[in-house]
N, CA, C and O atoms as a CHARMM CRD file, in Angstrom:
* protein
*
  348
    1    1 MET  N     78.83400  74.47200 118.11400 PROA 1      0.00000
    2    1 MET  CA    78.12500  74.00500 117.03700 PROA 1      0.00000
    3    1 MET  C     78.52500  72.96800 116.79600 PROA 1      0.00000
    4    1 MET  O     79.72200  72.70200 116.90600 PROA 1      0.00000
    5    2 THR  N     77.51500  72.00100 116.35500 PROA 2      0.00000
    6    2 THR  CA    77.80100  70.73900 116.10200 PROA 2      0.00000
    7    2 THR  C     78.07900  70.45900 114.50500 PROA 2      0.00000
    8    2 THR  O     77.62600  71.12200 113.57100 PROA 2      0.00000
    9    3 ASN  N     78.84900  69.43200 114.43600 PROA 3      0.00000
   10    3 ASN  CA    79.00800  68.91000 113.06400 PROA 3      0.00000
   11    3 ASN  C     77.60200  68.06000 112.62700 PROA 3      0.00000
   12    3 ASN  O     77.12500  67.18100 113.34300 PROA 3      0.00000
   13    4 PHE  N     77.12700  68.40400 111.55300 PROA 4      0.00000
   14    4 PHE  CA    76.02900  67.47200 111.02300 PROA 4      0.00000
   15    4 PHE  C     76.33800  66.88800 109.65300 PROA 4      0.00000
   16    4 PHE  O     76.78600  67.62000 108.77000 PROA 4      0.00000
   17    5 ASN  N     76.12700  65.67000 109.45600 PROA 5      0.00000
   18    5 ASN  CA    76.31400  65.25200 107.93000 PROA 5      0.00000
   19    5 ASN  C     75.68900  65.89100 107.08300 PROA 5      0.00000
   20    5 ASN  O     74.71100  66.56500 107.40800 PROA 5      0.00000
   21    6 GLU  N     76.19200  65.79800 105.62500 PROA 6      0.00000
   22    6 GLU  CA    75.77100  66.30500 104.69400 PROA 6      0.00000
   23    6 GLU  C     74.20500  66.11600 104.24300 PROA 6      0.00000
   24    6 GLU  O     73.55800  66.98600 103.65900 PROA 6      0.00000
   25    7 ASN  N     73.72400  64.85600 104.60900 PROA 7      0.00000
   26    7 ASN  CA    72.51100  64.36300 104.16800 PROA 7      0.00000
   27    7 ASN  C     71.60900  65.09100 104.99300 PROA 7      0.00000
   28    7 ASN  O     70.59600  65.61100 104.52600 PROA 7      0.00000
   29    8 ALA  N     72.00300  65.17200 106.50300 PROA 8      0.00000
   30    8 ALA  CA    70.92600  65.96600 107.39500 PROA 8      0.00000
   31    8 ALA  C     70.72400  67.20000 106.96800 PROA 8      0.00000
   32    8 ALA  O     69.55300  67.53900 106.79700 PROA 8      0.00000
   33    9 ILE  N     71.73200  68.10400 106.71000 PROA 9      0.00000
   34    9 ILE  CA    71.66500  69.46800 106.17100 PROA 9      0.00000
   35    9 ILE  C     70.78300  69.58600 105.00200 PROA 9      0.00000
   36    9 ILE  O     69.92200  70.45500 104.85700 PROA 9      0.00000
   37   10 ARG  N     71.13000  68.43500 104.00200 PROA 10     0.00000
   38   10 ARG  CA    70.58100  68.72900 102.79000 PROA 10     0.00000
   39   10 ARG  C     68.97100  68.17700 102.70200 PROA 10     0.00000
   40   10 ARG  O     68.26800  68.51800 101.75000 PROA 10     0.00000
   41   11 GLU  N     68.57600  67.50300 103.52700 PROA 11     0.00000
   42   11 GLU  CA    67.16600  67.21900 103.87000 PROA 11     0.00000
   43   11 GLU  C     66.46900  68.53200 104.26500 PROA 11     0.00000
   44   11 GLU  O     65.59300  69.19900 103.71400 PROA 11     0.00000
   45   12 ALA  N     67.31500  68.70400 105.66400 PROA 12     0.00000
   46   12 ALA  CA    66.54200  69.99200 106.47100 PROA 12     0.00000
   47   12 ALA  C     66.29600  71.13500 105.16500 PROA 12     0.00000
   48   12 ALA  O     65.21700  71.66700 104.90800 PROA 12     0.00000
   49   13 ALA  N     67.44200  71.32600 104.51300 PROA 13     0.00000
   50   13 ALA  CA    67.29000  72.80800 103.52600 PROA 13     0.00000
   51   13 ALA  C     66.30300  72.45000 102.51700 PROA 13     0.00000
   52   13 ALA  O     65.64600  73.32700 101.95700 PROA 13     0.00000
   53   14 TYR  N     66.13700  71.02600 102.21000 PROA 14     0.00000
   54   14 TYR  CA    64.96700  70.90400 101.02400 PROA 14     0.00000
   55   14 TYR  C     63.71000  71.32000 101.75000 PROA 14     0.00000
   56   14 TYR  O     62.93600  72.10100 101.19700 PROA 14     0.00000
   57   15 TYR  N     63.42500  70.77800 103.13000 PROA 15     0.00000
   58   15 TYR  CA    62.11000  71.13600 103.55500 PROA 15     0.00000
   59   15 TYR  C     61.99200  72.55900 103.70900 PROA 15     0.00000
   60   15 TYR  O     60.94600  73.17200 103.49700 PROA 15     0.00000
   61   16 ILE  N     63.31000  73.19400 104.16300 PROA 16     0.00000
   62   16 ILE  CA    63.05300  74.86800 104.09400 PROA 16     0.00000
   63   16 ILE  C     62.70900  75.30000 102.95500 PROA 16     0.00000
   64   16 ILE  O     61.81000  76.14000 102.91800 PROA 16     0.00000
   65   17 TRP  N     63.24300  74.90900 101.89400 PROA 17     0.00000
   66   17 TRP  CA    62.91900  75.38600 100.42000 PROA 17     0.00000
   67   17 TRP  C     61.39200  74.92800 100.41400 PROA 17     0.00000
   68   17 TRP  O     60.61600  75.87300 100.55500 PROA 17     0.00000
   69   18 LYS  N     60.92600  73.94000 100.30900 PROA 18     0.00000
   70   18 LYS  CA    59.77000  73.63200  99.97100 PROA 18     0.00000
   71   18 LYS  C     58.62500  74.54300 100.74800 PROA 18     0.00000
   72   18 LYS  O     57.84400  75.28600 100.15500 PROA 18     0.00000
   73   19 ASN  N     58.66500  74.35900 102.12900 PROA 19     0.00000
   74   19 ASN  CA    58.15200  75.13700 103.09900 PROA 19     0.00000
   75   19 ASN  C     58.00100  76.78100 102.61600 PROA 19     0.00000
   76   19 ASN  O     56.94600  77.39500 102.77800 PROA 19     0.00000
   77   20 ASN  N     59.08100  77.32300 102.06900 PROA 20     0.00000
   78   20 ASN  CA    59.10100  78.78000 101.45900 PROA 20     0.00000
   79   20 ASN  C     58.54900  78.93400 100.42500 PROA 20     0.00000
   80   20 ASN  O     58.50500  80.09500 100.01900 PROA 20     0.00000
   81   21 GLY  N     57.91100  77.86400  99.58700 PROA 21     0.00000
   82   21 GLY  CA    57.49300  77.85600  98.18100 PROA 21     0.00000
   83   21 GLY  C     58.11800  77.66300  96.90600 PROA 21     0.00000
   84   21 GLY  O     57.69300  77.98600  95.79700 PROA 21     0.00000
   85   22 CYS  N     59.32100  77.02100  97.25700 PROA 22     0.00000
   86   22 CYS  CA    60.15500  76.46600  96.10600 PROA 22     0.00000
   87   22 CYS  C     60.82400  77.67400  95.52900 PROA 22     0.00000
   88   22 CYS  O     61.04800  77.62900  94.31900 PROA 22     0.00000
   89   23 PRO  N     61.18800  78.76900  96.20200 PROA 23     0.00000
   90   23 PRO  CA    61.73600  79.71000  95.48100 PROA 23     0.00000
   91   23 PRO  C     63.01100  79.75700  94.43400 PROA 23     0.00000
   92   23 PRO  O     63.93400  79.22400  95.05000 PROA 23     0.00000
   93   24 ALA  N     63.32200  80.02100  93.56500 PROA 24     0.00000
   94   24 ALA  CA    64.47500  80.23800  92.77300 PROA 24     0.00000
   95   24 ALA  C     65.80300  80.89000  93.48700 PROA 24     0.00000
   96   24 ALA  O     65.70600  81.83400  94.27200 PROA 24     0.00000
   97   25 ASN  N     66.80600  80.40300  93.20000 PROA 25     0.00000
   98   25 ASN  CA    68.27800  81.04000  93.68000 PROA 25     0.00000
   99   25 ASN  C     68.29100  81.00700  95.25200 PROA 25     0.00000
  100   25 ASN  O     68.96600  81.87400  95.80600 PROA 25     0.00000
  101   26 THR  N     67.65600  80.15100  95.98100 PROA 26     0.00000
  102   26 THR  CA    67.83800  80.42800  97.47000 PROA 26     0.00000
  103   26 THR  C     68.68400  79.24100  97.97600 PROA 26     0.00000
  104   26 THR  O     68.66500  79.09600  99.19800 PROA 26     0.00000
  105   27 SER  N     69.35500  78.44500  97.33000 PROA 27     0.00000
  106   27 SER  CA    70.07400  77.09200  97.78100 PROA 27     0.00000
  107   27 SER  C     71.04100  77.46400  99.11000 PROA 27     0.00000
  108   27 SER  O     71.09000  76.76400 100.12100 PROA 27     0.00000
  109   28 ALA  N     71.86500  78.81700  98.88600 PROA 28     0.00000
  110   28 ALA  CA    72.91000  78.94000 100.00100 PROA 28     0.00000
  111   28 ALA  C     72.06900  79.35800 101.01000 PROA 28     0.00000
  112   28 ALA  O     72.37300  78.83300 102.08100 PROA 28     0.00000
  113   29 GLN  N     70.84300  80.32900 101.09000 PROA 29     0.00000
  114   29 GLN  CA    70.16900  80.64900 102.19400 PROA 29     0.00000
  115   29 GLN  C     69.56100  79.51500 102.80700 PROA 29     0.00000
  116   29 GLN  O     69.40100  79.56600 104.02600 PROA 29     0.00000
  117   30 ASP  N     69.16000  78.40800 102.12700 PROA 30     0.00000
  118   30 ASP  CA    68.38600  77.25900 102.38700 PROA 30     0.00000
  119   30 ASP  C     69.26900  76.33500 103.52800 PROA 30     0.00000
  120   30 ASP  O     68.90400  75.80300 104.57700 PROA 30     0.00000
  121   31 TRP  N     70.61400  76.39000 102.83200 PROA 31     0.00000
  122   31 TRP  CA    71.48200  75.72100 103.21600 PROA 31     0.00000
  123   31 TRP  C     72.03500  76.11800 104.90000 PROA 31     0.00000
  124   31 TRP  O     72.28300  75.35400 105.83300 PROA 31     0.00000
  125   32 ASN  N     72.09900  77.62100 104.81900 PROA 32     0.00000
  126   32 ASN  CA    72.56200  78.37700 106.30400 PROA 32     0.00000
  127   32 ASN  C     71.32500  77.93100 107.07400 PROA 32     0.00000
  128   32 ASN  O     71.41400  77.25900 108.10100 PROA 32     0.00000
  129   33 ALA  N     70.26900  78.28900 106.59300 PROA 33     0.00000
  130   33 ALA  CA    68.99400  78.23800 107.50600 PROA 33     0.00000
  131   33 ALA  C     68.87600  76.71800 107.94300 PROA 33     0.00000
  132   33 ALA  O     68.34300  76.45600 109.02100 PROA 33     0.00000
  133   34 ALA  N     69.27200  75.90600 107.28200 PROA 34     0.00000
  134   34 ALA  CA    69.04700  74.39700 107.87100 PROA 34     0.00000
  135   34 ALA  C     70.11800  73.98000 108.94000 PROA 34     0.00000
  136   34 ALA  O     69.95000  73.20000 109.87700 PROA 34     0.00000
  137   35 ILE  N     71.27500  74.67800 108.59200 PROA 35     0.00000
  138   35 ILE  CA    72.50000  74.72300 109.46400 PROA 35     0.00000
  139   35 ILE  C     71.93100  75.18400 110.99900 PROA 35     0.00000
  140   35 ILE  O     71.91000  74.46200 111.99500 PROA 35     0.00000
  141   36 ASN  N     71.54200  76.39300 110.91600 PROA 36     0.00000
  142   36 ASN  CA    70.97100  77.23000 112.07500 PROA 36     0.00000
  143   36 ASN  C     69.90100  76.31200 112.92000 PROA 36     0.00000
  144   36 ASN  O     69.94500  76.08600 114.12900 PROA 36     0.00000
  145   37 GLN  N     68.73600  75.75000 111.78400 PROA 37     0.00000
  146   37 GLN  CA    67.84000  75.02500 112.42700 PROA 37     0.00000
  147   37 GLN  C     68.35900  73.84600 113.21200 PROA 37     0.00000
  148   37 GLN  O     67.92200  73.57700 114.33100 PROA 37     0.00000
  149   38 LEU  N     69.34800  73.11100 112.57500 PROA 38     0.00000
  150   38 LEU  CA    69.90400  71.76400 113.32900 PROA 38     0.00000
  151   38 LEU  C     70.62700  72.44800 114.48700 PROA 38     0.00000
  152   38 LEU  O     70.67600  71.81000 115.54000 PROA 38     0.00000
  153   39 ASN  N     71.11000  73.47600 114.45000 PROA 39     0.00000
  154   39 ASN  CA    72.02900  73.74800 115.73700 PROA 39     0.00000
  155   39 ASN  C     71.20200  74.40500 116.89600 PROA 39     0.00000
  156   39 ASN  O     71.72600  74.66100 117.98000 PROA 39     0.00000
  157   40 ALA  N     69.78200  74.68800 116.59600 PROA 40     0.00000
  158   40 ALA  CA    69.11500  75.26600 117.53000 PROA 40     0.00000
  159   40 ALA  C     68.47600  73.94000 118.08900 PROA 40     0.00000
  160   40 ALA  O     68.40100  73.71500 119.29700 PROA 40     0.00000
  161   41 MET  N     68.09600  73.22100 117.27600 PROA 41     0.00000
  162   41 MET  CA    67.60600  71.61400 117.79700 PROA 41     0.00000
  163   41 MET  C     68.83600  70.85200 118.73300 PROA 41     0.00000
  164   41 MET  O     68.53200  70.28600 119.78300 PROA 41     0.00000
  165   42 ALA  N     69.86900  70.88600 118.37500 PROA 42     0.00000
  166   42 ALA  CA    70.99200  70.46100 119.27800 PROA 42     0.00000
  167   42 ALA  C     71.01200  70.85600 120.36100 PROA 42     0.00000
  168   42 ALA  O     71.13200  70.01400 121.25000 PROA 42     0.00000
  169   43 ALA  N     70.90500  72.28700 120.73100 PROA 43     0.00000
  170   43 ALA  CA    71.10000  73.20300 121.74100 PROA 43     0.00000
  171   43 ALA  C     69.79900  72.88600 122.56400 PROA 43     0.00000
  172   43 ALA  O     69.82800  72.46700 123.72100 PROA 43     0.00000
  173   44 ALA  N     68.71000  73.11800 121.87700 PROA 44     0.00000
  174   44 ALA  CA    67.34600  72.71200 122.90600 PROA 44     0.00000
  175   44 ALA  C     67.74900  71.04200 123.41100 PROA 44     0.00000
  176   44 ALA  O     67.83400  70.71300 124.59400 PROA 44     0.00000
  177   45 LYS  N     67.91300  70.33800 122.53300 PROA 45     0.00000
  178   45 LYS  CA    68.07600  69.18300 123.08400 PROA 45     0.00000
  179   45 LYS  C     69.37200  68.78400 124.35900 PROA 45     0.00000
  180   45 LYS  O     69.21000  67.92600 125.22600 PROA 45     0.00000
  181   46 THR  N     70.48200  69.53400 124.21600 PROA 46     0.00000
  182   46 THR  CA    71.16000  69.53500 125.15100 PROA 46     0.00000
  183   46 THR  C     70.86800  70.34900 126.52600 PROA 46     0.00000
  184   46 THR  O     71.23100  69.96200 127.63700 PROA 46     0.00000
  185   47 THR  N     70.22700  71.41500 126.28700 PROA 47     0.00000
  186   47 THR  CA    69.39100  72.03700 127.37000 PROA 47     0.00000
  187   47 THR  C     68.24800  71.16200 128.15000 PROA 47     0.00000
  188   47 THR  O     68.04500  71.07000 129.36100 PROA 47     0.00000
  189   48 THR  N     67.79300  70.75100 127.40900 PROA 48     0.00000
  190   48 THR  CA    66.77500  69.57500 127.90500 PROA 48     0.00000
  191   48 THR  C     67.36300  68.63600 128.78900 PROA 48     0.00000
  192   48 THR  O     66.85800  68.43400 129.89300 PROA 48     0.00000
  193   49 LYS  N     68.67500  67.87500 128.30200 PROA 49     0.00000
  194   49 LYS  CA    69.13500  66.73600 129.08500 PROA 49     0.00000
  195   49 LYS  C     69.77000  67.49300 130.33900 PROA 49     0.00000
  196   49 LYS  O     69.74400  66.86800 131.39900 PROA 49     0.00000
  197   50 LYS  N     70.30100  68.68300 130.34000 PROA 50     0.00000
  198   50 LYS  CA    71.08500  69.43800 131.34600 PROA 50     0.00000
  199   50 LYS  C     69.73800  69.48300 132.42500 PROA 50     0.00000
  200   50 LYS  O     69.77100  68.89900 133.50800 PROA 50     0.00000
  201   51 ALA  N     68.82600  70.09000 132.05700 PROA 51     0.00000
  202   51 ALA  CA    67.45200  70.26800 132.89600 PROA 51     0.00000
  203   51 ALA  C     67.10400  69.09100 133.49400 PROA 51     0.00000
  204   51 ALA  O     66.90100  69.18600 134.70400 PROA 51     0.00000
  205   52 THR  N     66.96600  67.93400 132.97100 PROA 52     0.00000
  206   52 THR  CA    66.36800  66.55400 133.28700 PROA 52     0.00000
  207   52 THR  C     67.51800  66.11800 134.39100 PROA 52     0.00000
  208   52 THR  O     67.16900  65.68300 135.48800 PROA 52     0.00000
  209   53 CYS  N     68.87700  66.25800 134.04600 PROA 53     0.00000
  210   53 CYS  CA    69.85800  65.94600 135.15200 PROA 53     0.00000
  211   53 CYS  C     69.67800  66.43500 136.32100 PROA 53     0.00000
  212   53 CYS  O     69.48800  65.78500 137.34900 PROA 53     0.00000
  213   54 LYS  N     69.73500  67.72700 136.20100 PROA 54     0.00000
  214   54 LYS  CA    69.49600  68.74200 137.34700 PROA 54     0.00000
  215   54 LYS  C     68.32900  68.17700 138.18100 PROA 54     0.00000
  216   54 LYS  O     68.43400  68.06000 139.40200 PROA 54     0.00000
  217   55 SER  N     67.04400  67.77300 137.40500 PROA 55     0.00000
  218   55 SER  CA    65.90500  67.58400 138.18200 PROA 55     0.00000
  219   55 SER  C     65.91600  66.24200 138.68600 PROA 55     0.00000
  220   55 SER  O     65.15300  65.95400 139.60800 PROA 55     0.00000
  221   56 ALA  N     66.75600  65.31100 138.15000 PROA 56     0.00000
  222   56 ALA  CA    66.92800  63.95300 138.64800 PROA 56     0.00000
  223   56 ALA  C     67.77100  63.90000 139.56500 PROA 56     0.00000
  224   56 ALA  O     67.67500  62.98000 140.37800 PROA 56     0.00000
  225   57 ALA  N     68.84300  64.88600 139.69100 PROA 57     0.00000
  226   57 ALA  CA    69.81200  65.02700 140.94900 PROA 57     0.00000
  227   57 ALA  C     68.83600  65.45900 142.19400 PROA 57     0.00000
  228   57 ALA  O     68.84300  64.94500 143.31200 PROA 57     0.00000
  229   58 SER  N     68.08800  66.40800 141.78900 PROA 58     0.00000
  230   58 SER  CA    67.43100  67.25900 143.06000 PROA 58     0.00000
  231   58 SER  C     66.15400  66.22300 143.33700 PROA 58     0.00000
  232   58 SER  O     65.67400  66.26200 144.47000 PROA 58     0.00000
  233   59 SER  N     65.70500  65.50300 142.58400 PROA 59     0.00000
  234   59 SER  CA    64.59500  64.18300 143.20400 PROA 59     0.00000
  235   59 SER  C     65.50700  63.22800 144.28700 PROA 59     0.00000
  236   59 SER  O     65.14400  62.91500 145.42100 PROA 59     0.00000
  237   60 LEU  N     66.76400  62.85900 143.64000 PROA 60     0.00000
  238   60 LEU  CA    67.60600  61.85200 144.32900 PROA 60     0.00000
  239   60 LEU  C     67.78500  62.51200 145.56200 PROA 60     0.00000
  240   60 LEU  O     67.55200  61.79200 146.53300 PROA 60     0.00000
  241   61 ALA  N     68.16600  63.79200 145.83900 PROA 61     0.00000
  242   61 ALA  CA    68.62900  64.04500 147.27700 PROA 61     0.00000
  243   61 ALA  C     67.49600  64.34300 148.12300 PROA 61     0.00000
  244   61 ALA  O     67.65100  64.48200 149.33600 PROA 61     0.00000
  245   62 LYS  N     66.16600  64.47100 147.46500 PROA 62     0.00000
  246   62 LYS  CA    64.97500  64.49500 148.32800 PROA 62     0.00000
  247   62 LYS  C     64.68800  63.20400 148.68000 PROA 62     0.00000
  248   62 LYS  O     64.27100  63.07500 149.83100 PROA 62     0.00000
  249   63 LEU  N     64.78800  62.24900 148.04500 PROA 63     0.00000
  250   63 LEU  CA    64.29400  61.07600 148.21100 PROA 63     0.00000
  251   63 LEU  C     65.75300  60.30500 149.29700 PROA 63     0.00000
  252   63 LEU  O     65.37600  59.41100 150.05500 PROA 63     0.00000
  253   64 SER  N     66.71400  60.52400 149.32100 PROA 64     0.00000
  254   64 SER  CA    67.73900  60.18900 150.00000 PROA 64     0.00000
  255   64 SER  C     67.47800  61.05800 151.39400 PROA 64     0.00000
  256   64 SER  O     67.60400  60.44800 152.45600 PROA 64     0.00000
  257   65 ALA  N     67.16300  62.29200 151.41500 PROA 65     0.00000
  258   65 ALA  CA    66.79200  63.05600 152.84800 PROA 65     0.00000
  259   65 ALA  C     65.49900  62.38300 153.55200 PROA 65     0.00000
  260   65 ALA  O     65.34500  62.29700 154.77100 PROA 65     0.00000
  261   66 GLY  N     64.65500  61.95100 152.62900 PROA 66     0.00000
  262   66 GLY  CA    63.34600  61.14700 153.02500 PROA 66     0.00000
  263   66 GLY  C     63.69500  60.13600 153.68200 PROA 66     0.00000
  264   66 GLY  O     63.35700  59.95800 154.85200 PROA 66     0.00000
  265   67 ALA  N     64.59700  59.14400 152.84300 PROA 67     0.00000
  266   67 ALA  CA    64.94600  57.72500 153.39100 PROA 67     0.00000
  267   67 ALA  C     65.85600  57.88400 154.88500 PROA 67     0.00000
  268   67 ALA  O     65.79500  56.95900 155.69500 PROA 67     0.00000
  269   68 ALA  N     66.54600  58.89400 155.13400 PROA 68     0.00000
  270   68 ALA  CA    67.28700  59.08900 156.09300 PROA 68     0.00000
  271   68 ALA  C     66.24100  59.48700 157.22600 PROA 68     0.00000
  272   68 ALA  O     66.38600  59.11100 158.39000 PROA 68     0.00000
  273   69 SER  N     65.18600  60.26700 156.80400 PROA 69     0.00000
  274   69 SER  CA    64.33800  60.69700 158.03700 PROA 69     0.00000
  275   69 SER  C     63.52600  59.41300 158.45800 PROA 69     0.00000
  276   69 SER  O     63.25800  59.17600 159.63600 PROA 69     0.00000
  277   70 LEU  N     63.11700  58.52000 157.30000 PROA 70     0.00000
  278   70 LEU  CA    62.39600  57.42700 157.65800 PROA 70     0.00000
  279   70 LEU  C     63.01900  56.52600 158.54000 PROA 70     0.00000
  280   70 LEU  O     62.41800  55.95300 159.44900 PROA 70     0.00000
  281   71 LYS  N     64.43200  56.36600 158.24200 PROA 71     0.00000
  282   71 LYS  CA    65.29000  55.41500 159.19500 PROA 71     0.00000
  283   71 LYS  C     65.48100  56.03700 160.33600 PROA 71     0.00000
  284   71 LYS  O     65.54400  55.34600 161.35400 PROA 71     0.00000
  285   72 ASN  N     65.57800  57.06900 160.40200 PROA 72     0.00000
  286   72 ASN  CA    65.77000  57.77500 162.11300 PROA 72     0.00000
  287   72 ASN  C     64.35200  57.57300 162.61100 PROA 72     0.00000
  288   72 ASN  O     64.34000  57.02500 163.71300 PROA 72     0.00000
  289   73 LYS  N     63.28200  57.82600 162.17500 PROA 73     0.00000
  290   73 LYS  CA    61.98500  57.33200 162.89700 PROA 73     0.00000
  291   73 LYS  C     61.80400  55.81000 163.01000 PROA 73     0.00000
  292   73 LYS  O     61.31500  55.33900 164.03700 PROA 73     0.00000
  293   74 ALA  N     62.13400  55.12400 162.11700 PROA 74     0.00000
  294   74 ALA  CA    61.97300  53.76400 162.47000 PROA 74     0.00000
  295   74 ALA  C     63.09300  53.24700 163.75800 PROA 74     0.00000
  296   74 ALA  O     62.94600  52.24400 164.45500 PROA 74     0.00000
  297   75 ALA  N     64.05600  54.09500 163.82100 PROA 75     0.00000
  298   75 ALA  CA    65.32300  53.90000 164.85500 PROA 75     0.00000
  299   75 ALA  C     64.55300  54.03300 165.92800 PROA 75     0.00000
  300   75 ALA  O     64.50900  53.07700 166.70200 PROA 75     0.00000
  301   76 SER  N     63.85300  55.11500 166.19500 PROA 76     0.00000
  302   76 SER  CA    63.20400  55.80100 167.09600 PROA 76     0.00000
  303   76 SER  C     62.00600  55.08600 167.80200 PROA 76     0.00000
  304   76 SER  O     61.75300  55.14600 169.00500 PROA 76     0.00000
  305   77 THR  N     61.25100  54.33600 166.76100 PROA 77     0.00000
  306   77 THR  CA    60.12300  53.65200 167.25700 PROA 77     0.00000
  307   77 THR  C     60.51800  52.45900 167.67900 PROA 77     0.00000
  308   77 THR  O     59.85100  51.94600 168.57700 PROA 77     0.00000
  309   78 LEU  N     61.56600  51.80800 167.19800 PROA 78     0.00000
  310   78 LEU  CA    62.15400  50.48000 167.78100 PROA 78     0.00000
  311   78 LEU  C     62.73500  50.74000 169.17900 PROA 78     0.00000
  312   78 LEU  O     62.50400  49.89100 170.04000 PROA 78     0.00000
  313   79 LYS  N     63.48000  51.84800 169.50800 PROA 79     0.00000
  314   79 LYS  CA    63.78600  51.90700 170.68500 PROA 79     0.00000
  315   79 LYS  C     62.81800  52.15500 171.87700 PROA 79     0.00000
  316   79 LYS  O     63.06400  51.82500 173.03700 PROA 79     0.00000
  317   80 LYS  N     61.57900  52.83400 171.41000 PROA 80     0.00000
  318   80 LYS  CA    60.57900  53.18300 172.29300 PROA 80     0.00000
  319   80 LYS  C     59.87100  51.70100 172.50800 PROA 80     0.00000
  320   80 LYS  O     59.51200  51.27400 173.60500 PROA 80     0.00000
  321   81 ALA  N     59.76100  51.09900 171.42900 PROA 81     0.00000
  322   81 ALA  CA    59.02000  49.54300 171.56000 PROA 81     0.00000
  323   81 ALA  C     60.03800  48.71000 172.40200 PROA 81     0.00000
  324   81 ALA  O     59.62900  47.74100 173.04200 PROA 81     0.00000
  325   82 SER  N     61.24900  49.03700 172.41300 PROA 82     0.00000
  326   82 SER  CA    62.14200  47.93900 172.98900 PROA 82     0.00000
  327   82 SER  C     62.02700  48.43800 174.63500 PROA 82     0.00000
  328   82 SER  O     61.97100  47.59200 175.52700 PROA 82     0.00000
  329   83 ALA  N     62.00300  49.70600 174.88700 PROA 83     0.00000
  330   83 ALA  CA    62.02300  50.44200 176.33500 PROA 83     0.00000
  331   83 ALA  C     60.56500  49.94200 176.85600 PROA 83     0.00000
  332   83 ALA  O     60.47200  49.77400 178.07200 PROA 83     0.00000
  333   84 LYS  N     59.54000  49.71500 176.13900 PROA 84     0.00000
  334   84 LYS  CA    58.12400  49.50200 176.67900 PROA 84     0.00000
  335   84 LYS  C     58.08700  48.03200 177.31300 PROA 84     0.00000
  336   84 LYS  O     57.61100  47.61500 178.36900 PROA 84     0.00000
  337   85 LYS  N     58.87400  47.31000 176.10600 PROA 85     0.00000
  338   85 LYS  CA    58.81900  45.98400 176.40000 PROA 85     0.00000
  339   85 LYS  C     59.68400  45.36500 177.56800 PROA 85     0.00000
  340   85 LYS  O     59.38200  44.30200 178.10900 PROA 85     0.00000
  341   86 ALA  N     60.90500  46.20600 177.94600 PROA 86     0.00000
  342   86 ALA  CA    61.72500  45.87900 178.75300 PROA 86     0.00000
  343   86 ALA  C     61.15300  46.43200 180.44200 PROA 86     0.00000
  344   86 ALA  O     61.81800  46.16600 181.44300 PROA 86     0.00000
  345   87 LYS  N     60.02700  47.10500 180.49700 PROA 87     0.00000
  346   87 LYS  CA    59.32400  47.47300 181.57100 PROA 87     0.00000
  347   87 LYS  C     58.55100  46.46100 182.03800 PROA 87     0.00000
  348   87 LYS  O     57.83800  46.63400 183.02700 PROA 87     0.00000
């Protein structure tokens, strides 16, 4: 659970109250719904960051493997060219 400042909760609760048609005597429910909504949004953001980091790490690993392969091919090509030149 993340600690949100009171203004963020108040604003979220206000919009929940407005979206529900401004019913009377729902302030506690709206307040709790706002906290739940903010927590869900924070969790989704954290999950997205983790997925992005994993994706970036995977891409970096693939890029590194590709670079190593390219380096090996270049070295092999240079060896072949040197061998032909020596003949």
